[in-house]
MDTraj code that builds the backbone (N, CA, C; nanometers):
import mdtraj as md
import numpy as np

residues = "MET THR GLY ASP THR THR THR PHE ASN GLU LEU ASN GLU GLN GLY PHE THR SER GLU GLY LEU GLN THR PHE LEU ASP TRP LEU ALA SER GLY ALA PRO ASP SER ASP GLU ALA TYR GLU SER ALA ARG ARG ARG LEU VAL ILE PHE PHE ALA GLY ARG LYS CYS LEU ASP SER GLU SER LEU ALA ASP ARG THR PHE ASP LEU ALA MET ARG LYS LEU PRO ASP ILE PRO THR GLU ALA ASN PRO MET ALA TYR LEU ILE GLY ILE ALA LYS ASN VAL TYR ARG ASP GLU LEU ARG ALA THR GLN LYS ALA GLU VAL PHE ARG SER ALA GLN LEU ALA MET PRO ALA GLN PRO GLN SER GLU THR GLU SER ARG HIS THR CYS LEU GLU THR CYS LEU ALA LYS LEU PRO THR ASP GLU ARG VAL LEU VAL LEU GLY TYR TYR SER GLU SER LYS GLN ALA LYS ILE ASP ARG ARG LYS GLN LEU ALA ASP LEU TYR GLY LEU SER LEU ASN ALA LEU ARG ASN ARG VAL PHE ARG LEU ASN GLN ARG LEU ALA LEU CYS VAL THR SER CYS LEU GLU ASN SER ALA ALA".split()
xyz = np.array([
    [-0.3255, -0.1017, -1.6315],
    [-0.2657, -0.0844, -1.5105],
    [-0.1174, -0.0611, -1.4740],
    [-0.1209, 0.0429, -1.4960],
    [0.0571, 0.0881, -1.4884],
    [0.0730, 0.1276, -1.3721],
    [0.0067, 0.1839, -1.3160],
    [0.0435, 0.1856, -1.0936],
    [0.0531, 0.0952, -1.0301],
    [-0.0231, 0.0066, -1.0366],
    [-0.0112, -0.1409, -0.9508],
    [0.0774, -0.2812, -0.9998],
    [0.1251, -0.2094, -1.1167],
    [0.2202, -0.3225, -1.1890],
    [0.2822, -0.4203, -1.0368],
    [0.3803, -0.3287, -0.9925],
    [0.4430, -0.3983, -0.8638],
    [0.3551, -0.4658, -0.7984],
    [0.2645, -0.4105, -0.7437],
    [0.1984, -0.4988, -0.6641],
    [0.1120, -0.6717, -0.7171],
    [0.1099, -0.6347, -0.8308],
    [0.0364, -0.7804, -0.9068],
    [0.1833, -0.8943, -0.8848],
    [0.2926, -0.8304, -0.9390],
    [0.4562, -0.9072, -0.9395],
    [0.4380, -0.9623, -0.7872],
    [0.4236, -0.8789, -0.6759],
    [0.4556, -0.8808, -0.5205],
    [0.3537, -1.0078, -0.4870],
    [0.2466, -0.9921, -0.5430],
    [0.1124, -1.0876, -0.5235],
    [0.1530, -1.2375, -0.5917],
    [0.1810, -1.2338, -0.7142],
    [0.2498, -1.3555, -0.7365],
    [0.3843, -1.4181, -0.6842],
    [0.4527, -1.3275, -0.6699],
    [0.6131, -1.3790, -0.5881],
    [0.5326, -1.4084, -0.4591],
    [0.4330, -1.3918, -0.3987],
    [0.3941, -1.4558, -0.2571],
    [0.3392, -1.6201, -0.2545],
    [0.3365, -1.6494, -0.3883],
    [0.2956, -1.8187, -0.4338],
    [0.0955, -1.7973, -0.4544],
    [0.0758, -1.6872, -0.5519],
    [-0.0537, -1.7548, -0.5887],
    [-0.0154, -1.7610, -0.7300],
    [-0.0950, -1.8191, -0.8119],
    [-0.0764, -1.8846, -0.9520],
    [-0.1857, -1.7527, -1.0292],
    [-0.1408, -1.7254, -1.0999],
    [-0.2090, -1.6559, -1.2044],
    [-0.3604, -1.6862, -1.2041],
    [-0.4209, -1.8001, -1.2501],
    [-0.5765, -1.8312, -1.1880],
    [-0.5741, -1.7839, -1.0338],
    [-0.5271, -1.8426, -0.9607],
    [-0.5996, -1.7648, -0.8539],
    [-0.5917, -1.6080, -0.8287],
    [-0.4928, -1.5801, -0.9006],
    [-0.5270, -1.3775, -0.8868],
    [-0.6349, -1.3481, -0.9860],
    [-0.6150, -1.4026, -1.0774],
    [-0.7812, -1.3809, -1.1640],
    [-0.9159, -1.4027, -1.0953],
    [-0.9133, -1.5217, -1.0221],
    [-1.0405, -1.5638, -0.9662],
    [-1.0028, -1.4483, -0.8507],
    [-0.9544, -1.4032, -0.8011],
    [-0.9596, -1.2833, -0.6565],
    [-1.0278, -1.1442, -0.7710],
    [-0.9493, -1.1385, -0.8383],
    [-0.9932, -0.9843, -0.9416],
    [-1.1455, -1.0061, -0.9945],
    [-1.1754, -1.1171, -1.0017],
    [-1.3264, -1.1490, -1.0484],
    [-1.3960, -1.1312, -0.9541],
    [-1.3639, -1.1973, -0.8289],
    [-1.4857, -1.1304, -0.7202],
    [-1.4500, -1.0079, -0.6841],
    [-1.3205, -0.9893, -0.6944],
    [-1.3436, -0.8243, -0.6237],
    [-1.4133, -0.7201, -0.7320],
    [-1.4290, -0.7730, -0.8546],
    [-1.4756, -0.6704, -0.9454],
    [-1.6768, -0.7278, -0.9702],
    [-1.6807, -0.8143, -0.8952],
    [-1.8328, -0.8494, -0.9026],
    [-1.9455, -0.8459, -1.0117],
    [-1.8770, -0.8512, -1.0908],
    [-1.9621, -0.8918, -1.2682],
    [-1.9224, -0.7666, -1.3345],
    [-1.8347, -0.6716, -1.2726],
    [-1.7871, -0.4972, -1.3547],
    [-1.7152, -0.6106, -1.4165],
    [-1.7323, -0.4953, -1.5635],
    [-1.6336, -0.5326, -1.7015],
    [-1.4800, -0.5295, -1.6483],
    [-1.4357, -0.4163, -1.6082],
    [-1.2589, -0.4208, -1.5770],
    [-1.2527, -0.4255, -1.4195],
    [-1.1941, -0.5739, -1.4106],
    [-1.1395, -0.6176, -1.3074],
    [-1.0088, -0.5273, -1.2631],
    [-0.9330, -0.5190, -1.3538],
    [-0.8238, -0.4200, -1.2860],
    [-0.8528, -0.3094, -1.2136],
    [-0.9339, -0.2207, -1.2953],
    [-1.0004, -0.0807, -1.2495],
    [-1.0668, -0.1086, -1.1071],
    [-1.1336, -0.2488, -1.0925],
    [-1.1662, -0.2680, -0.9316],
    [-1.1379, -0.3169, -0.8388],
    [-0.9710, -0.3298, -0.9219],
    [-0.8769, -0.3585, -0.8201],
    [-0.7801, -0.2116, -0.7704],
    [-0.7832, -0.1450, -0.8736],
    [-0.7141, 0.0013, -0.8268],
    [-0.7995, 0.0713, -0.7460],
    [-0.9082, 0.0626, -0.7889],
    [-1.0654, 0.1635, -0.6911],
    [-1.0517, 0.0689, -0.5450],
    [-1.0144, -0.0307, -0.5235],
    [-1.0682, -0.1051, -0.3727],
    [-0.9193, -0.0945, -0.3357],
    [-0.7684, -0.0901, -0.3978],
    [-0.6577, -0.0490, -0.3207],
    [-0.6802, 0.0686, -0.2740],
    [-0.6745, 0.1922, -0.3613],
    [-0.7070, 0.3364, -0.3491],
    [-0.7901, 0.3793, -0.2349],
    [-0.9342, 0.2759, -0.1813],
    [-1.0099, 0.3170, -0.0869],
    [-0.9258, 0.2226, 0.0542],
    [-0.8475, 0.1452, 0.0318],
    [-0.8122, 0.0824, 0.1553],
    [-0.6961, 0.1704, 0.2052],
    [-0.5958, 0.2297, 0.0967],
    [-0.5329, 0.3103, 0.1229],
    [-0.5796, 0.4475, 0.2126],
    [-0.6529, 0.5180, 0.1577],
    [-0.7424, 0.5912, 0.1953],
    [-0.7997, 0.5238, 0.3602],
    [-0.8463, 0.4498, 0.3930],
    [-0.8746, 0.3564, 0.4866],
    [-0.7753, 0.3839, 0.5986],
    [-0.6469, 0.2768, 0.5868],
    [-0.5350, 0.3334, 0.6856],
    [-0.4659, 0.5055, 0.6423],
    [-0.4619, 0.5430, 0.5806],
    [-0.4182, 0.7354, 0.5787],
    [-0.5056, 0.7905, 0.6952],
    [-0.5993, 0.7359, 0.6720],
    [-0.7240, 0.8122, 0.7673],
    [-0.7228, 0.7962, 0.9017],
    [-0.6455, 0.6831, 0.8763],
    [-0.6289, 0.6168, 1.0705],
    [-0.4490, 0.6526, 1.0922],
    [-0.4005, 0.7387, 1.0329],
    [-0.2843, 0.8157, 1.0448],
    [-0.1205, 0.6680, 1.0537],
    [-0.1986, 0.5674, 0.9634],
    [-0.1028, 0.4665, 0.9566],
    [0.0339, 0.5069, 0.8597],
    [0.1460, 0.4961, 0.9151],
    [0.2643, 0.5531, 0.8123],
    [0.2567, 0.5003, 0.6836],
    [0.2127, 0.3410, 0.6874],
    [0.2808, 0.2632, 0.5534],
    [0.1291, 0.2054, 0.4835],
    [0.0681, 0.3063, 0.4830],
    [-0.0936, 0.2699, 0.4747],
    [-0.1052, 0.2231, 0.3396],
    [0.0010, 0.1715, 0.2279],
    [0.0491, 0.1263, 0.1092],
    [0.0251, -0.0098, 0.1214],
    [0.1312, -0.0592, 0.2214],
    [0.1812, -0.1488, 0.2352],
    [0.0610, -0.1656, 0.3494],
    [0.0021, -0.1434, 0.4316],
    [-0.1083, -0.2122, 0.4738],
    [-0.2226, -0.2516, 0.3863],
    [-0.2922, -0.1355, 0.3067],
    [-0.3252, -0.2299, 0.2291],
    [-0.3506, -0.3342, 0.1199],
    [-0.1836, -0.3325, 0.0926],
    [-0.1598, -0.4880, 0.0127],
    [-0.1444, -0.6210, 0.1166],
    [-0.1124, -0.5522, 0.2229],
    [-0.1677, -0.7095, 0.3533],
    [-0.2726, -0.7509, 0.3721],
    [-0.3369, -0.6358, 0.3487],
    [-0.5489, -0.6452, 0.3456],
    [-0.5762, -0.7908, 0.2142],
    [-0.4887, -0.6916, 0.0909],
    [-0.4958, -0.7793, -0.0123],
    [-0.4752, -0.9420, -0.0072],
    [-0.3634, -0.9623, 0.0380],
    [-0.2814, -1.0883, 0.0769],
    [-0.3663, -1.1668, 0.1544],
    [-0.4377, -1.1664, 0.2372],
    [-0.4776, -1.1802, 0.3696],
    [-0.6450, -1.2110, 0.2973],
    [-0.7141, -1.1508, 0.1992],
    [-0.8271, -1.1714, 0.1934],
    [-0.7905, -1.2691, 0.0520],
    [-0.6851, -1.2457, -0.0094],
    [-0.6482, -1.3794, -0.1260],
    [-0.6760, -1.5101, -0.1025],
    [-0.6140, -1.5312, 0.0851],
    [-0.5994, -1.6673, 0.1270],
    [-0.6884, -1.6866, 0.1723],
    [-0.8182, -1.6031, 0.2003],
    [-0.9464, -1.6167, 0.2465],
    [-1.0403, -1.6677, 0.1708],
    [-0.9717, -1.6370, 0.0152],
    [-1.1095, -1.6278, -0.0878],
    [-1.1966, -1.7645, -0.0822],
    [-1.1114, -1.9087, -0.0852],
    [-1.2348, -2.0086, -0.0899],
    [-1.3178, -1.9899, -0.0190],
    [-1.2838, -1.9511, 0.1407],
    [-1.3572, -1.9213, 0.2542],
    [-1.4852, -1.8268, 0.2576],
    [-1.4485, -1.7340, 0.1566],
    [-1.5443, -1.5932, 0.1819],
    [-1.6681, -1.6376, 0.0947],
    [-1.8204, -1.5827, 0.1792],
    [-1.9048, -1.6271, 0.1050],
    [-1.9571, -1.5600, -0.0373],
    [-1.9897, -1.6360, -0.0940],
    [-2.0290, -1.6063, -0.2719],
    [-2.1049, -1.4671, -0.2843],
    [-2.1829, -1.4451, -0.1702],
    [-2.2950, -1.3074, -0.1523],
    [-2.2177, -1.2263, -0.0657],
    [-2.0874, -1.2603, -0.0357],
    [-2.0707, -1.1178, 0.0601],
    [-2.0190, -1.0049, -0.0667],
    [-1.9834, -0.8715, -0.0181],
    [-1.9853, -0.7620, -0.0692],
    [-1.8393, -0.7466, -0.0389],
    [-1.7661, -0.7738, -0.1591],
    [-1.5952, -0.7547, -0.1951],
    [-1.5508, -0.6388, -0.0875],
    [-1.5763, -0.4817, -0.1131],
    [-1.5349, -0.4153, -0.0451],
    [-1.5854, -0.4036, 0.1183],
    [-1.6939, -0.4369, 0.1081],
    [-1.7238, -0.4381, 0.2676],
    [-1.6227, -0.5573, 0.3480],
    [-1.6392, -0.6542, 0.2634],
    [-1.5648, -0.7487, 0.3449],
    [-1.3951, -0.7514, 0.3633],
    [-1.3343, -0.6428, 0.2645],
    [-1.1946, -0.6016, 0.2769],
    [-1.1643, -0.5226, 0.3934],
    [-1.2679, -0.3842, 0.3737],
    [-1.2871, -0.3356, 0.4845],
    [-1.2652, -0.4295, 0.6485],
    [-1.3711, -0.5297, 0.6344],
    [-1.3269, -0.5648, 0.7710],
    [-1.1759, -0.6413, 0.8002],
    [-1.1347, -0.6804, 0.6721],
    [-1.0202, -0.7324, 0.7098],
    [-0.9481, -0.6448, 0.7191],
    [-0.9399, -0.4826, 0.6522],
    [-0.8332, -0.3989, 0.7006],
    [-0.9088, -0.3712, 0.8454],
    [-0.9798, -0.3347, 0.8901],
    [-1.0000, -0.3097, 1.0228],
    [-0.9003, -0.4025, 1.1578],
    [-0.9337, -0.5374, 1.1256],
    [-0.8365, -0.6176, 1.1977],
    [-0.7063, -0.5975, 1.1590],
    [-0.6344, -0.5667, 1.0415],
    [-0.5127, -0.5450, 0.9880],
    [-0.4441, -0.4036, 1.0416],
    [-0.5487, -0.3266, 1.0831],
    [-0.5355, -0.1890, 1.1588],
    [-0.4859, -0.2018, 1.3207],
    [-0.5863, -0.2822, 1.3664],
    [-0.5868, -0.3123, 1.5223],
    [-0.4437, -0.3892, 1.5547],
    [-0.3821, -0.5100, 1.4638],
    [-0.2841, -0.5438, 1.4687],
    [-0.1544, -0.4551, 1.4563],
    [-0.1628, -0.3672, 1.3535],
    [-0.0845, -0.2671, 1.3358],
    [-0.0686, -0.1798, 1.4496],
    [-0.1785, -0.1256, 1.5144],
    [-0.1999, -0.0464, 1.6377],
    [-0.0986, -0.1335, 1.7587],
    [-0.1345, -0.2324, 1.7701],
    [-0.0849, -0.2856, 1.8873],
    [0.0619, -0.3373, 1.8360],
    [0.1270, -0.3409, 1.7701],
    [0.2723, -0.3601, 1.7414],
    [0.3152, -0.2200, 1.7474],
    [0.2636, -0.0881, 1.7275],
    [0.3010, 0.0496, 1.7356],
    [0.2958, 0.0537, 1.8737],
    [0.1658, -0.0045, 1.9456],
    [0.1971, 0.0315, 2.0949],
    [0.3200, 0.0034, 2.1667],
    [0.3235, -0.1733, 2.1372],
    [0.4407, -0.2575, 2.1986],
    [0.5603, -0.1150, 2.1774],
    [0.5891, -0.1279, 2.0856],
    [0.7340, -0.0461, 2.0302],
    [0.7639, 0.0827, 2.1109],
    [0.6356, 0.1441, 2.1695],
    [0.6119, 0.2706, 2.2128],
    [0.6440, 0.2208, 2.3728],
    [0.6024, 0.1208, 2.4044],
    [0.6114, 0.1146, 2.5707],
    [0.7870, 0.0710, 2.5533],
    [0.8311, -0.0051, 2.4434],
    [0.9736, -0.0469, 2.4497],
    [1.0427, 0.0828, 2.4476],
    [1.0105, 0.1581, 2.3667],
    [1.0567, 0.2734, 2.3573],
    [1.0770, 0.3777, 2.4711],
    [0.9918, 0.4096, 2.5450],
    [1.0055, 0.4611, 2.6381],
    [1.0570, 0.3916, 2.7749],
    [1.0680, 0.1898, 2.7862],
    [1.1217, 0.1895, 2.9062],
    [1.2549, 0.2221, 2.8389],
    [1.3271, 0.2006, 2.7965],
    [1.4831, 0.2313, 2.7484],
    [1.5105, 0.3943, 2.7442],
    [1.4121, 0.5003, 2.7347],
    [1.3862, 0.6249, 2.7733],
    [1.4365, 0.6450, 2.9497],
    [1.3545, 0.5509, 3.0086],
    [1.3158, 0.5228, 3.1731],
    [1.4842, 0.5241, 3.2242],
    [1.5464, 0.3939, 3.1413],
    [1.6421, 0.3553, 3.2181],
    [1.8051, 0.4433, 3.1788],
    [1.8089, 0.4530, 3.3570],
    [1.9279, 0.5132, 3.3837],
    [2.0500, 0.5128, 3.2828],
    [2.1305, 0.6383, 3.2602],
    [2.2340, 0.6384, 3.1602],
    [2.3240, 0.5726, 3.1928],
    [2.4072, 0.4304, 3.1051],
    [2.5063, 0.3902, 3.1521],
    [2.6355, 0.3972, 3.1494],
    [2.7163, 0.3843, 3.2382],
    [2.8612, 0.4131, 3.2302],
    [2.8991, 0.3543, 3.0925],
    [3.0010, 0.4172, 3.0118],
    [3.0700, 0.4259, 2.8690],
    [3.1118, 0.2681, 2.8964],
    [3.1846, 0.2146, 2.9774],
    [3.2268, 0.0745, 2.9749],
    [3.1230, -0.0776, 2.9531],
    [3.0218, -0.0178, 3.0034],
    [2.8978, -0.0911, 3.0138],
    [2.7938, -0.0852, 2.8539],
    [2.8158, 0.0157, 2.8439],
    [2.7763, 0.0555, 2.7027],
    [2.8351, -0.0285, 2.6046],
    [3.0075, -0.0135, 2.6102],
    [3.0631, -0.0842, 2.5425],
    [3.0885, -0.2292, 2.5478],
    [3.0642, -0.2536, 2.7043],
    [3.0051, -0.4258, 2.6752],
    [2.9053, -0.4671, 2.6047],
    [2.7852, -0.3979, 2.5990],
    [2.7123, -0.4232, 2.5497],
    [2.7228, -0.4369, 2.3771],
    [2.7699, -0.3414, 2.3232],
    [2.8124, -0.3154, 2.1482],
    [2.9005, -0.4386, 2.1538],
    [2.9659, -0.5215, 2.2289],
    [3.0824, -0.6025, 2.1936],
    [3.0099, -0.7485, 2.1911],
    [2.9285, -0.7686, 2.2961],
    [2.8519, -0.8526, 2.2920],
    [2.7326, -0.8537, 2.1842],
    [2.6770, -0.7757, 2.1385],
    [2.5973, -0.7605, 2.0963],
    [2.6504, -0.7791, 1.9202],
    [2.8005, -0.7496, 1.8880],
    [2.8548, -0.8135, 1.7616],
    [2.8676, -0.9687, 1.7961],
    [2.8991, -1.0050, 1.8732],
    [2.9962, -1.1092, 1.9122],
    [2.8387, -1.1895, 1.8772],
    [2.7169, -1.1669, 1.9208],
    [2.5945, -1.2565, 1.9149],
    [2.5547, -1.2630, 1.7820],
    [2.5913, -1.1509, 1.6879],
    [2.5346, -1.1229, 1.5127],
    [2.6142, -1.2183, 1.4951],
    [2.7692, -1.2461, 1.5229],
    [2.8379, -1.3189, 1.4449],
    [2.8556, -1.4668, 1.4519],
    [2.7860, -1.5243, 1.5631],
    [2.7089, -1.6240, 1.5981],
    [2.5771, -1.6592, 1.5308],
    [2.4994, -1.5904, 1.4471],
    [2.4142, -1.6194, 1.4038],
    [2.4380, -1.6477, 1.2282],
    [2.3509, -1.7291, 1.1610],
    [2.3817, -1.7724, 1.0448],
    [2.3744, -1.6676, 0.9795],
    [2.4671, -1.6677, 0.8471],
    [2.4983, -1.5735, 0.7648],
    [2.3601, -1.4848, 0.7303],
    [2.2937, -1.5683, 0.6108],
    [2.1422, -1.5461, 0.5953],
    [2.0535, -1.4500, 0.7008],
    [2.0567, -1.5146, 0.8668],
    [1.9710, -1.4441, 0.9500],
    [2.0684, -1.3275, 1.0121],
    [2.1735, -1.3189, 0.9784],
    [2.2374, -1.1983, 1.0125],
    [2.2411, -1.0630, 0.9253],
    [2.2287, -1.1122, 0.7949],
    [2.2056, -1.0101, 0.6965],
    [2.0602, -0.9659, 0.6940],
    [1.9718, -1.0699, 0.7195],
    [1.8312, -1.0278, 0.7132],
    [1.8168, -0.8978, 0.8846],
    [1.8801, -0.9661, 0.9816],
    [1.8107, -0.8135, 1.0946],
    [1.8730, -0.7330, 1.0604],
    [2.0269, -0.7231, 0.9892],
    [2.0697, -0.6106, 0.9780],
    [2.0024, -0.4723, 0.8743],
    [1.9907, -0.5585, 0.7691],
    [1.9074, -0.5313, 0.6682],
    [1.8005, -0.4544, 0.7092],
    [1.7045, -0.5533, 0.7641],
    [1.6175, -0.4948, 0.8233],
    [1.5947, -0.3462, 0.9320],
    [1.7168, -0.3342, 0.9590],
    [1.7040, -0.1897, 1.0396],
    [1.7760, -0.0895, 0.9855],
    [1.8481, -0.1092, 0.8672],
    [1.9078, -0.0161, 0.7969],
    [1.8390, 0.0681, 0.7357],
    [1.8646, 0.1838, 0.7046],
    [1.8087, 0.3063, 0.6273],
    [1.6842, 0.3750, 0.7113],
    [1.6324, 0.4360, 0.6927],
    [1.5563, 0.5333, 0.7308],
    [1.4382, 0.5587, 0.6639],
    [1.3121, 0.6010, 0.6960],
    [1.1781, 0.6362, 0.6309],
    [1.1703, 0.6137, 0.4953],
    [1.0948, 0.6372, 0.3878],
    [1.1165, 0.5788, 0.2677],
    [1.1933, 0.4839, 0.2411],
    [1.3163, 0.5027, 0.2471],
    [1.4273, 0.4098, 0.2475],
    [1.3740, 0.2135, 0.2915],
    [1.3850, 0.2406, 0.4303],
    [1.3683, 0.1687, 0.5568],
    [1.2463, 0.0714, 0.4477],
    [1.1790, 0.1589, 0.4682],
    [1.0245, 0.0527, 0.3906],
    [1.0513, 0.0141, 0.2493],
    [1.0597, 0.0750, 0.1731],
    [1.1822, 0.0104, 0.0279],
    [1.2382, -0.1101, 0.1070],
    [1.3288, -0.0900, 0.1588],
    [1.4408, -0.1740, 0.2012],
    [1.3777, -0.3167, 0.2888],
    [1.2654, -0.3096, 0.3635],
    [1.1845, -0.4219, 0.4001],
    [1.1037, -0.4543, 0.2863],
    [1.0397, -0.4329, 0.1897],
    [0.9922, -0.4674, 0.1235],
    [1.0882, -0.5325, 0.0484],
    [1.2131, -0.5204, 0.0079],
    [1.3197, -0.6067, -0.0989],
    [1.3355, -0.7160, 0.0049],
    [1.3356, -0.7199, 0.1329],
    [1.4117, -0.8403, 0.2062],
    [1.2825, -0.9186, 0.2064],
    [1.1844, -0.8760, 0.2207],
    [1.0501, -0.9655, 0.2223],
    [1.0397, -1.0473, 0.0469],
    [1.0611, -0.9738, -0.0422],
    [1.0492, -1.0380, -0.1757],
    [1.1836, -1.1580, -0.1488],
    [1.3120, -1.0954, -0.1127],
    [1.4165, -1.2080, -0.1184],
    [1.3716, -1.3120, -0.0473],
    [1.3137, -1.2915, 0.0887],
    [1.2925, -1.4366, 0.1372],
    [1.1659, -1.5446, 0.1506],
    [1.0719, -1.4242, 0.0136],
    [0.9913, -1.4832, 0.0063],
    [0.8515, -1.4793, 0.1160],
    [0.8591, -1.4071, 0.1781],
    [0.7466, -1.3737, 0.2636],
    [0.6796, -1.2316, 0.2322],
    [0.5630, -1.2234, 0.3376],
    [0.4717, -1.1372, 0.3681],
    [0.5427, -1.0327, 0.4507],
    [0.4956, -0.9144, 0.4414],
    [0.5824, -0.7892, 0.5199],
    [0.5478, -0.8560, 0.6863],
    [0.4451, -0.9067, 0.6833],
    [0.4091, -0.9262, 0.8605],
    [0.4851, -1.0298, 0.8727],
    [0.4827, -1.1563, 0.8117],
    [0.5928, -1.2683, 0.8173],
    [0.7553, -1.2277, 0.8263],
    [0.7607, -1.1217, 0.7672],
    [0.9317, -1.0612, 0.7936],
    [0.9228, -1.0224, 0.9350],
    [0.8202, -0.9203, 0.9758],
    [0.8463, -0.8799, 1.1158],
    [0.8625, -0.9718, 1.2104],
    [0.7605, -1.0706, 1.1883],
    [0.7425, -1.2117, 1.2946],
    [0.9162, -1.2717, 1.3081],
    [0.9488, -1.2994, 1.1688],
    [1.0993, -1.3592, 1.1585],
    [1.1673, -1.2609, 1.2553],
    [1.2106, -1.0985, 1.2164],
    [1.2785, -1.0167, 1.2797],
    [1.2792, -1.0200, 1.4165],
    [1.1390, -1.0289, 1.4671],
    [1.0938, -0.9865, 1.6479],
    [1.1629, -1.1376, 1.7082],
    [1.1806, -1.2802, 1.6102],
    [1.2243, -1.3836, 1.7134],
    [1.3636, -1.3562, 1.6790],
    [1.4371, -1.3288, 1.6007],
    [1.5569, -1.3454, 1.5717],
    [1.5960, -1.1937, 1.6731],
    [1.5338, -1.0977, 1.7355],
    [1.5610, -1.0152, 1.8275],
    [1.5660, -1.0963, 1.9272],
    [1.4741, -1.1647, 1.9515],
    [1.4597, -1.2320, 2.1118],
    [1.5364, -1.3018, 2.1409],
    [1.6162, -1.3808, 2.0338],
    [1.7417, -1.4657, 2.0680],
    [1.8507, -1.3719, 2.0510],
    [1.8854, -1.2637, 1.9828],
    [1.9932, -1.2019, 2.0489],
    [1.9717, -1.1317, 2.1387],
    [1.8713, -1.0697, 2.2128],
    [1.8486, -1.0285, 2.3520],
    [1.9128, -1.1508, 2.4137],
    [1.8759, -1.2708, 2.4231],
    [1.9287, -1.3297, 2.5367],
    [2.0155, -1.3763, 2.5231],
    [2.1129, -1.3717, 2.3932],
    [2.2575, -1.3597, 2.3637],
    [2.3339, -1.2756, 2.4499],
    [2.2775, -1.2137, 2.4113],
    [2.3504, -1.0846, 2.4651],
    [2.3370, -1.0428, 2.6294],
    [2.2428, -1.0988, 2.6937],
    [2.2443, -1.0608, 2.8454],
    [2.3068, -1.1693, 2.8972],
    [2.3219, -1.2774, 2.8456],
    [2.4465, -1.4347, 2.8534],
    [2.5431, -1.3649, 2.8662],
    [2.6163, -1.3190, 2.7157],
    [2.7579, -1.2665, 2.7150],
    [2.7803, -1.1581, 2.8359],
    [2.6967, -1.1035, 2.8447],
    [2.6871, -0.9644, 2.9923],
    [2.6968, -1.0191, 3.0896],
    [2.6397, -1.0970, 3.1363],
    [2.6360, -1.2138, 3.2660],
    [2.8011, -1.2543, 3.2663],
    [2.8250, -1.3150, 3.1470],
    [2.9353, -1.4083, 3.1705],
    [3.0509, -1.2773, 3.1937],
    [3.0425, -1.2233, 3.1141],
    [3.1571, -1.0781, 3.1530],
    [3.1990, -1.0427, 3.2873],
    [3.0218, -0.9869, 3.3527],
    [3.0481, -0.9355, 3.5193],
    [3.0940, -1.0543, 3.5930],
    [3.1030, -1.2061, 3.5340],
    [3.1148, -1.2748, 3.6223],
    [3.2650, -1.3104, 3.6198],
])
top = md.Topology()
chain = top.add_chain()
for i, resn in enumerate(residues, 1):
    res = top.add_residue(resn, chain, resSeq=i)
    for name in ("N", "CA", "C"):
        top.add_atom(name, md.element.get_by_symbol(name[0]), res)
traj = md.Trajectory(xyz[None], top)
């Protein structure tokens, strides 16, 4: 297994024991002699599933599907077909991703619909944002700034590094950054109101 070694390492870093990982691979292989090949084949099919739905980060979504399946393994019926079960989980992951993308598009369109602000108000927002970022604990400030740094593939790689650094799945990382954004938005709004008064 050369191509997916990092994926196994990521799974182990998420708190799965080597025995738990082997149990998952055995379930995935369903009696086939090579559990590594079963894993690679299933991962390829999941990547194709997400890519076929035009997901930008199909590999990450495939990994999230494996993560969820490993967590649910004790509750999965023994007679369940592993690939069919993974596709069922993948459909839920896809729906979650679609909802998140739609929310982001609504937010972007709302931002574009806002009238252009005078330069002084933009500067005030920038100043308030810097003030609010400075109030965050160092690790939260590093997280939120790191999350939005880079672009394209570098952004994806950076977010995977942050997830590893904080011991989180990518979904948990997104949720944490979302909550930090909400706190920052409240802080900036309050700061702007205080500046206006």
